[in-house]
C-alpha positions, 0 to 999 in steps of 0.5 A: 500500500502506497503511503507516501509520494515524493515529488521533485520540484523543477520540471516535475511540479512545474509546467515544463522544465524551463519555467518555475510556474507550478502546474495547476494539474500537479496541485490538483494531484497533490490534493487528490492524493491527500484526500485518499490518505496518501502523504506528499513530500518534496525532494529537490535540489532547491534550498531549505528556505524555498522548500520550507515556504512551498511546503507550508503554503501548499499544505504538504504533509510528507516532509521534504528533502532539500539541497539534493539530499543534504537537508531533511525536514519532517514534523517540526524538525530540520536535519542536516545530513551532509557536511557544510561546504568550505567557502574557499573550495566553492570560490576555487571551483567558481574561479577555475571554471568561470561559473556564477552562483545561482541565486539560492547559494546565499541560503545554502549550507551543504550543496551549492549550485552554479551556472551555466549547468554544463558539466564537463570532464574537467569539472568531474576530474577536479571534483574526483581529486577532492572527493566531492559530489558533483552533478548537473540537474540541467538547471545548475551544476551542484557541488557538495562533500561526499556523501551527498545526493537525493538518496541519503536524504530520502533514506533519512526521511523514510526512517523518520516516518518508519516507512519501507521503500515499498510504501513510497513512490518517487516522481522526477524528471532529471538525472539527479532523481536517479538517487531518489529512485534508488530509495523508493518502491515505484519510480515515475518519470514524467514524459519530458524527463532525461532519458537516463531516468526514463530508462529505469522508471516503472512508469513513464507518463505520456504528458510532461511535467505537472500534467504528467504528475496528474496523469500518474495520480489519476491512473494510480487511484483508478487502479490502472497501474501495478504499483507494488 
């Protein structure tokens, strides 16, 4: 029985992958899940303040994971599960590869984002030598200390709720959601997701982003999908 649905934000709850506008069909899907006693949470690379505000005003109830797994919130408690980044290391990375801070870096603790979002081999090698986590979400290049990634935050969130992975659905759009998928029982990729994510999904929606979320929820509650 599904007890929790974890959703990525950008490209998943939005109208498309190139906008921050939340899709109204996705909001409808959230409400329908909650009316059927299924909790909804967020798993995103966004900073804690951004997700904390959305979580409150969307009236979500399943907790959230911010900063690509590094910050977890459930109940009334915030948990940091990654090391805080050294600002000197951040400045070295930006300077070496001529990158700019994303606007949320001012509010980040562990996982920092930079643009342009094009991850290259030189960046990968630099991060490997320093034993750092590095990944592109398609929106930014993310840098953190190991261990990092959405998976460690999701594991913490499920532990806090006493849930098994078989009781959880994950919905996403980018390669950073691969780590989310590893910690859930049923994996959903929206129709405009990265091919890497689609290849491991249990269900790929026909519709993109937020409308894909509603498509999945409609099918789930109608019993049209073989979900665990």
